[in-house]
C-alpha positions in Angstrom: -0.2 0.0 0.0 1.3 3.5 -1.1 2.2 6.0 1.9 0.7 9.2 1.8 3.4 11.8 2.8 3.2 15.6 3.2 6.0 17.2 1.0 7.7 18.0 4.3 7.9 14.6 5.0 9.5 13.3 2.2 12.7 15.4 2.8 15.5 12.8 2.8 18.2 15.3 3.5 16.5 16.3 6.7 15.9 13.2 7.7 19.7 12.2 7.2 20.8 15.2 9.2 18.5 14.1 12.1 19.6 10.4 11.7 23.4 11.2 11.9 22.8 12.9 15.1 20.6 10.1 16.7 23.3 7.6 15.4 26.1 9.5 17.1 24.2 9.6 20.5 23.5 6.0 20.4 26.9 5.0 19.6 28.1 7.4 22.6 25.5 5.6 24.8 26.9 2.2 23.7 23.8 1.2 22.2 24.0 -1.7 19.4 20.7 -1.5 17.6 18.9 1.3 15.8 14.8 2.2 16.5 12.6 0.8 13.8 11.7 2.8 10.7 8.6 3.4 12.1 9.7 4.8 15.3 12.5 7.1 13.7 9.6 8.4 11.5 7.8 9.4 14.5 10.8 10.9 16.3 11.9 12.9 13.3 8.9 14.0 11.7 9.3 12.6 8.5 7.8 9.6 6.3 9.4 6.2 6.4 10.5 6.5 2.9 13.0 9.3 3.7 13.8 7.3 6.6 14.7 4.3 4.5 16.9 6.4 1.8 18.6 8.3 4.9 19.2 5.0 6.2 20.8 3.6 3.0 23.0 6.5 2.8 24.5 5.6 6.5 24.8 2.1 5.6 27.0 2.8 2.6 29.2 5.0 5.1 29.6 2.4 7.4 27.7 3.9 10.2 25.1 1.0 10.5 24.4 -2.4 8.9 21.0 -4.2 8.3 19.9 -7.4 8.3 16.6 -8.6 7.3 14.2 -9.7 9.8 16.8 -8.7 12.6 16.6 -5.1 12.0 19.3 -2.1 12.1 22.7 -2.2 14.0 25.2 0.6 14.9 28.5 0.2 13.2 29.9 -1.7 10.2 28.6 -5.2 9.4 30.5 -8.2 11.3 32.9 -10.0 8.9 31.6 -13.4 7.5 34.5 -15.6 7.9 32.9 -18.6 5.8 32.3 -16.0 2.8 36.0 -14.7 3.0 37.3 -18.3 2.9 35.2 -19.4 -0.1 36.5 -16.1 -1.7 40.5 -16.8 -1.0 41.3 -18.8 -3.6 39.9 -16.2 -6.2 42.8 -14.2 -4.5 45.3 -16.8 -4.0 47.5 -19.4 -6.1 48.3 -23.1 -5.7 52.4 -21.5 -4.7 51.1 -19.2 -2.2 49.0 -22.1 -0.5 52.2 -24.1 -0.2 54.2 -21.5 1.5 51.4 -21.2 4.0 51.6 -25.2 4.4 55.1 -25.1 4.9 54.7 -22.7 7.7 52.3 -24.7 9.4 52.2 -28.5 8.8 55.8 -29.2 9.6 55.1 -27.9 13.1 52.1 -30.1 13.2 53.8 -33.1 12.5 56.4 -31.9 15.2 53.8 -31.3 17.8 51.6 -34.5 16.9 55.2 -36.7 17.3 54.9 -35.1 21.1 51.3 -35.8 21.5 49.7 -38.2 19.5 48.3 -41.2 21.4 47.9 -44.6 19.7 44.4 -44.4 18.3 45.9 -40.9 16.2 48.5 -42.8 14.9 46.3 -45.9 13.7 43.9 -43.6 12.4 47.0 -42.3 9.9 47.9 -45.5 9.2 44.3 -46.4 8.2 43.9 -43.0 6.1 47.3 -43.9 4.5 46.4 -47.4 3.2 42.9 -46.0 2.1 45.1 -43.4 0.2 47.7 -45.9 -1.4 44.2 -47.8 -3.1 42.4 -44.9 -4.2 42.0 -45.4 -8.0 40.5 -41.7 -8.9 41.5 -38.3 -8.7 38.4 -37.8 -6.0 39.6 -40.8 -4.1 43.2 -39.5 -4.2 42.2 -36.1 -3.1 40.1 -37.3 -0.3 42.4 -39.3 1.4 45.3 -37.3 1.0 43.6 -34.3 2.5 42.1 -36.8 5.2 45.8 -38.0 6.1 47.3 -34.8 6.7 44.3 -33.7 8.5 44.6 -36.7 11.0 48.3 -35.5 11.6 46.9 -32.0 12.0 44.3 -33.3 14.6 46.8 -35.3 16.6 48.7 -32.3 17.6 46.0 -31.3 20.0 46.0 -27.7 19.0 42.5 -26.3 17.8 43.7 -23.1 16.8 46.2 -25.0 14.5 43.8 -27.5 13.5 41.3 -24.5 12.2 44.1 -22.9 10.8 44.9 -26.1 8.7 41.1 -26.3 7.9 41.0 -22.9 6.5 44.0 -23.8 4.1 42.5 -27.3 3.3 39.5 -25.3 2.2 41.1 -23.0 -0.1 43.1 -25.7 -1.6 40.1 -27.8 -2.5 39.3 -25.3 -5.7 38.3 -27.5 -8.4 41.0 -26.2 -11.2 43.9 -26.7 -8.7 42.6 -30.5 -8.1 43.0 -31.1 -11.8 46.5 -29.4 -11.8 47.7 -31.7 -8.9 46.1 -34.7 -10.2 48.0 -34.4 -13.5 51.5 -33.9 -11.3 50.7 -37.3 -9.9 52.9 -39.4 -12.2 53.8 -43.2 -11.0 57.2 -41.7 -9.8 55.5 -38.9 -7.6 52.9 -41.3 -6.2 55.6 -43.6 -5.0 57.9 -40.6 -3.6 55.0 -39.2 -1.6 53.7 -42.8 -0.4 57.4 -43.1 1.0 57.4 -39.9 2.4 53.9 -40.3 4.2 55.3 -43.7 5.6 58.3 -41.7 6.9 56.1 -39.1 8.6 53.7 -41.6 10.3 57.1 -43.5 11.4 58.6 -40.4 13.0 55.4 -39.5 14.7 55.0 -42.9 16.1 58.6 -43.4 17.1 58.2 -39.9 19.5 60.6 -38.1 17.1 59.5 -34.4 16.8 62.7 -33.2 14.7 62.4 -36.0 12.2 58.6 -35.9 11.9 59.0 -32.0 11.1 61.9 -33.0 8.8 60.0 -35.3 7.0 57.0 -33.2 6.4 59.1 -30.3 5.2 60.5 -32.5 2.8 57.2 -33.5 1.4 55.8 -30.4 1.1 58.8 -29.0 -0.6 58.7 -32.1 -3.1 55.0 -30.8 -3.9 56.3 -27.4 -4.1 59.1 -28.0 -6.6 56.8 -30.0 -9.0 53.9 -26.9 -8.6 57.1 -24.6 -9.6 58.3 -26.9 -12.5 54.5 -26.7 -13.8 54.4 -23.4 -13.4 57.8 -22.6 -15.5 56.8 -25.2 -18.1 53.3 -23.5 -18.7 54.9 -19.7 -18.9 57.4 -21.3 -21.4 54.6 -23.2 -23.5 52.8 -19.8 -23.7 56.1 -17.8 -24.7 57.0 -20.3 -27.0 53.7 -19.9 -29.4 
């Protein structure tokens, strides 16, 4: 239903001026939420359409944020970690992911060697066995990720595990999965399997130094193949 408003009530500029004062007062009082459009309309003496337009300006300026069905709130809209994680792959690449993994996962392997229990180690061996039997890309991606997460979980550090999960989520980009699969030659798979065995063995032997070293060697081997692939692609492009 259309609202009937007097000309003076449709003055969005006046509404904006008054709303700035109201929002500043609410901020000073430590309030979190702005009154409803109807309440603001009655307080300011303008129509709800003018209030709505003024609120849009304040939202653009970052002074307020609105959530449908919940209301209008003071300040900038809180960050949405899930959305940020999903968009990270758009602003990153596989080599950047490897740089981060090299900073995190060797430390996780070292901590796992200090903290893993028998159930953790049994889980690593079970997952490694399933990885060795995987016959397609989806299976290899699934069980490789599961093995590295089993090691991360055995480190018994919730924050480290959360960081691992963020990086692992980013690396699941479909295009990157296909690149990794292309790099899984027979020789590479044999090497990776041997390296996984070394990592698990070091953890089982409670040898944090060897566990960290084995994980770093494994990730460096992966990084080297990605670098080679990247250089090859550049050379192919320049050769045409």
